[in-house]
C-alpha positions as CSV (number, residue, x, y, z in Angstrom):
1,M,143.9,-98.6,-25.7
2,F,143.4,-97.6,-29.3
3,I,140.9,-95.0,-30.0
4,W,139.1,-95.2,-33.2
5,G,139.8,-92.3,-35.7
6,G,137.0,-89.8,-36.8
7,F,135.5,-89.6,-40.2
8,M,138.7,-88.6,-42.6
9,S,137.7,-87.0,-45.8
10,H,140.2,-88.3,-48.1
11,Y,138.6,-91.8,-47.7
12,F,135.1,-91.3,-48.4
13,T,134.5,-87.9,-49.9
14,N,135.0,-86.5,-53.5
15,E,135.9,-83.0,-52.8
16,D,136.9,-80.9,-55.8
17,E,140.4,-79.6,-55.6
18,K,142.1,-77.0,-57.8
19,T,145.6,-78.5,-57.4
20,V,146.4,-82.3,-56.8
21,K,150.0,-83.3,-56.7
22,K,150.6,-86.6,-58.6
23,Y,152.7,-89.4,-57.6
24,S,154.1,-92.6,-59.2
25,Y,156.3,-95.3,-57.5
26,K,157.3,-99.0,-58.7
27,V,157.4,-102.2,-56.4
28,N,159.2,-105.4,-57.0
29,I,157.2,-107.9,-55.3
30,F,156.9,-111.7,-55.8
31,E,159.5,-111.6,-58.6
32,K,157.0,-109.1,-60.8
33,E,157.4,-105.1,-61.1
34,F,154.3,-103.3,-60.6
35,I,154.1,-99.3,-61.4
36,F,151.3,-97.5,-59.5
37,N,150.2,-93.6,-60.2
38,T,148.8,-92.1,-57.1
39,S,148.0,-88.6,-55.8
40,D,147.3,-86.5,-52.8
41,G,144.1,-87.6,-50.9
42,V,144.7,-91.4,-51.3
43,F,146.3,-93.9,-48.8
44,S,149.8,-95.0,-48.8
45,K,150.5,-92.7,-51.9
46,N,154.4,-93.1,-51.8
47,M,154.7,-97.0,-51.4
48,L,153.1,-100.1,-50.9
49,D,152.1,-100.0,-47.3
50,Y,153.2,-102.8,-44.9
51,G,149.8,-104.1,-44.1
52,S,148.6,-104.4,-47.6
53,K,152.1,-106.4,-48.4
54,L,151.4,-108.7,-45.4
55,L,148.0,-109.3,-46.7
56,L,149.1,-109.9,-50.3
57,E,151.9,-112.4,-48.9
58,S,149.1,-114.4,-47.2
59,L,146.9,-114.5,-50.0
60,I,149.3,-115.4,-52.7
61,V,150.3,-118.8,-51.0
62,S,146.5,-119.4,-50.2
63,D,144.1,-121.2,-52.6
64,I,142.5,-118.3,-53.7
65,K,140.4,-118.4,-56.9
66,G,137.0,-117.5,-58.3
67,K,135.2,-114.2,-58.0
68,V,137.2,-111.7,-55.6
69,L,136.1,-108.4,-54.2
70,D,138.7,-106.0,-53.3
71,I,136.5,-103.6,-51.2
72,G,137.9,-100.1,-50.5
73,C,140.4,-100.6,-53.1
74,G,141.9,-97.2,-53.2
75,Y,144.3,-96.8,-56.3
76,G,144.2,-100.5,-56.6
77,P,147.5,-102.1,-55.2
78,I,145.9,-105.2,-53.5
79,G,143.8,-106.4,-56.3
80,I,146.3,-105.6,-59.0
81,I,149.4,-107.2,-57.4
82,L,147.1,-110.4,-56.8
83,S,145.5,-110.7,-60.3
84,P,148.4,-112.2,-62.0
85,F,149.0,-115.0,-59.8
86,K,145.7,-116.3,-59.4
87,N,142.9,-117.6,-61.9
88,I,140.3,-114.9,-60.4
89,E,137.4,-112.7,-61.5
90,L,138.4,-109.4,-59.9
91,H,135.8,-106.6,-58.7
92,M,137.3,-103.4,-57.1
93,T,135.3,-100.9,-55.5
94,D,135.7,-97.5,-53.4
95,I,133.8,-94.6,-52.6
96,N,136.5,-92.0,-53.8
97,K,136.1,-91.1,-57.3
98,K,139.8,-89.9,-57.5
99,A,141.1,-93.4,-56.2
100,L,138.9,-95.2,-58.7
101,E,140.3,-92.9,-61.6
102,L,143.8,-94.1,-60.5
103,A,142.9,-97.6,-60.0
104,K,141.7,-97.8,-63.7
105,E,144.9,-96.0,-64.9
106,N,147.0,-98.8,-62.7
107,V,145.1,-101.6,-64.2
108,S,145.7,-100.4,-67.7
109,I,149.5,-99.6,-67.0
110,N,150.1,-103.1,-65.3
111,N,148.1,-105.0,-68.1
112,I,145.6,-106.6,-65.9
113,N,142.2,-108.1,-67.3
114,C,139.2,-109.6,-66.1
115,V,138.7,-106.7,-63.8
116,K,135.5,-104.7,-62.9
117,I,136.1,-101.3,-61.2
118,Y,133.1,-99.4,-59.9
119,E,132.0,-97.0,-57.2
120,S,130.2,-98.1,-54.3
121,Y,130.0,-96.9,-50.6
122,I,130.6,-100.1,-48.8
123,Y,128.3,-102.5,-50.1
124,N,125.8,-100.2,-51.4
125,E,126.2,-101.0,-55.2
126,I,127.1,-104.7,-54.8
127,R,124.6,-107.1,-56.4
128,E,126.8,-110.2,-56.7
129,K,128.2,-112.8,-54.3
130,F,131.8,-113.4,-54.1
131,D,134.1,-116.6,-53.4
132,Y,136.5,-114.1,-51.7
133,I,136.3,-110.5,-50.1
134,I,139.6,-108.9,-49.4
135,S,140.4,-105.6,-47.4
136,N,142.7,-103.3,-46.0
137,P,140.0,-101.2,-44.1
138,P,140.1,-97.7,-43.8
139,I,140.6,-97.6,-39.8
140,R,140.6,-93.6,-39.7
141,A,137.2,-93.7,-41.3
142,G,136.0,-94.9,-37.9
143,K,134.7,-98.0,-36.1
144,K,131.3,-98.2,-37.6
145,V,132.6,-98.2,-41.4
146,V,135.1,-101.0,-40.6
147,Y,132.5,-103.0,-38.7
148,E,129.9,-102.5,-41.6
149,I,132.6,-103.6,-44.1
150,I,133.4,-106.8,-41.9
151,G,130.0,-107.6,-40.5
152,K,127.9,-107.1,-43.8
153,A,130.5,-109.4,-46.0
154,K,128.5,-112.4,-44.6
155,E,125.6,-111.2,-47.0
156,Y,127.8,-111.1,-50.2
157,L,130.0,-114.0,-49.7
158,S,129.2,-117.2,-51.6
159,K,128.3,-120.6,-49.4
160,D,131.8,-121.4,-48.6
161,G,133.2,-117.9,-49.3
162,E,136.1,-116.2,-47.2
163,L,136.7,-112.8,-46.0
164,W,140.2,-111.8,-45.7
165,V,141.3,-108.6,-43.5
166,V,144.5,-107.1,-42.4
167,I,144.5,-104.8,-39.2
168,R,147.0,-103.8,-36.5
169,K,146.8,-105.0,-33.0
170,A,147.0,-101.2,-31.8
171,Q,144.1,-100.4,-34.3
172,G,141.7,-103.0,-32.7
173,A,142.4,-106.5,-34.2
174,L,141.8,-108.4,-30.8
175,S,138.6,-106.7,-30.2
176,L,137.4,-107.0,-33.6
177,I,137.9,-110.9,-33.2
178,K,135.9,-110.9,-30.0
179,D,133.3,-108.6,-31.3
180,M,132.8,-110.8,-34.8
181,S,133.3,-114.3,-33.4
182,N,129.6,-114.5,-33.0
183,I,129.1,-114.2,-36.8
184,Y,132.2,-116.0,-38.2
185,N,134.7,-118.5,-37.4
186,I,138.0,-116.5,-37.3
187,S,141.5,-117.5,-38.2
188,I,144.7,-115.7,-37.8
189,I,146.5,-116.4,-41.0
190,N,149.9,-114.2,-40.3
191,K,151.1,-112.1,-37.7
192,K,154.0,-109.8,-38.0
193,K,155.1,-106.4,-36.3
194,G,151.8,-105.7,-34.9
195,Y,149.7,-106.6,-37.9
196,Y,147.4,-109.4,-38.1
197,V,145.9,-111.0,-41.3
198,L,142.5,-112.5,-40.5
199,K,140.3,-115.1,-42.4
200,F,136.3,-114.9,-41.8
201,E,134.2,-117.8,-42.5
202,I,130.7,-117.7,-41.9
203,K,129.3,-120.1,-39.1
204,P,127.0,-122.6,-40.2
């Protein structure tokens, strides 16, 4: 049985640090090269993590378009990699100031246009509705945070909007499907190596 992790400081705090080590990596994906600057205190600082890659692979082949929110964007890999392939208006949010600074750097480095980046604890600063909300949610921040990201998404989706999430089976994918089935119609879009890409649509 998976035990939901406790509150992890690097996901939802903005602690001052005297020395923060910087990193940079390149990734070739979908026949394009992207460069990402990262640092200590952000998720997957050395490489594009498998879950995000699987989510991206699923989104690239889908008919995604319109206004898109990358919630909990970190240093920005999901939104940045997705945006050149689709005609989207991209919003990227996170609570971690360090991650947002890196996301802004990475948007500039990779010449991404039509993107808004701003600080928000989950949906606290969100004022618009979106055609798509996408997330690789911070599991180690705890069940409450993950369930709030998913459960409250319905308030910020357009009429026919969709929420896309990647989560591992070992980290509660099946229980999440069960717990959210009263709110959403849920489809398993992709499933590899224990990771599930899930699509949530608001029940009529």
